[in-house]
C-alpha positions in Angstrom: 77.4 45.0 44.0 77.4 48.5 42.8 79.6 50.1 45.4 82.3 47.8 44.3 82.0 48.6 40.6 83.8 52.0 41.2 86.6 50.7 43.0 86.3 48.3 40.9 87.2 51.1 37.8 89.3 53.5 40.9 91.7 50.6 40.7 92.2 50.1 36.6 93.3 53.4 36.4 95.8 53.4 39.1 96.9 50.2 37.8 97.8 51.7 34.0 99.2 54.9 35.0 102.0 52.8 37.5 102.3 50.5 34.1 102.8 52.8 32.2 104.9 55.0 34.4 107.0 52.9 34.4 107.5 52.2 30.7 108.0 55.9 30.6 111.0 55.3 32.7 114.8 55.6 31.4 116.3 56.7 34.6 119.5 54.9 35.8 119.1 51.9 38.8 121.5 51.7 41.9 121.1 49.1 44.2 122.5 47.5 47.1 122.3 44.1 48.4 124.0 42.1 51.6 123.0 39.0 52.5 124.5 35.8 53.4 127.2 33.4 51.1 127.8 29.9 50.8 128.9 27.0 48.9 127.7 23.6 47.8 129.4 21.5 45.5 131.8 19.5 44.5 134.2 20.3 46.6 131.7 20.2 49.4 128.7 17.6 48.6 127.5 17.8 52.3 123.9 20.4 52.6 124.7 24.0 53.5 125.5 24.5 57.1 125.5 27.9 58.6 128.9 27.8 60.3 131.0 28.3 57.3 128.4 30.5 56.1 129.3 34.7 55.7 128.6 38.1 55.5 127.9 39.5 51.6 127.3 42.9 49.7 126.3 43.4 46.4 125.9 46.4 44.5 123.4 46.3 40.9 123.0 49.2 38.6 119.9 48.5 35.7 119.3 50.9 32.9 116.3 50.6 30.6 117.7 51.5 26.9 113.8 50.7 25.8 110.5 49.3 26.4 111.1 45.5 26.7 114.7 45.4 27.1 117.6 47.2 30.4 121.3 46.4 30.3 122.2 45.7 34.2 125.4 44.8 36.0 126.6 43.7 39.1 129.3 43.0 41.7 129.7 40.5 45.1 132.0 40.1 47.3 131.7 37.3 50.3 134.4 35.8 51.7 133.7 31.3 50.5 135.2 29.2 53.4 136.8 25.2 53.0 135.0 23.2 55.6 
């Protein structure tokens, strides 16, 4: 039990310093994404199939404006196909 106490204290110190550094970081973040794109809705009531799935790519930009709010915009590009 005595060895667990220093570990818990060290963990809490690291955790608090990580959260503080994230709060003060106001830099712009740019993210890229890839994945699959598919459509399911009124025009295609069947379940999603991999036959009509296509490759998609996206870019996102995020800028923190305060401690609680940030602005985020994104763009995805992909090709949808009809069944």
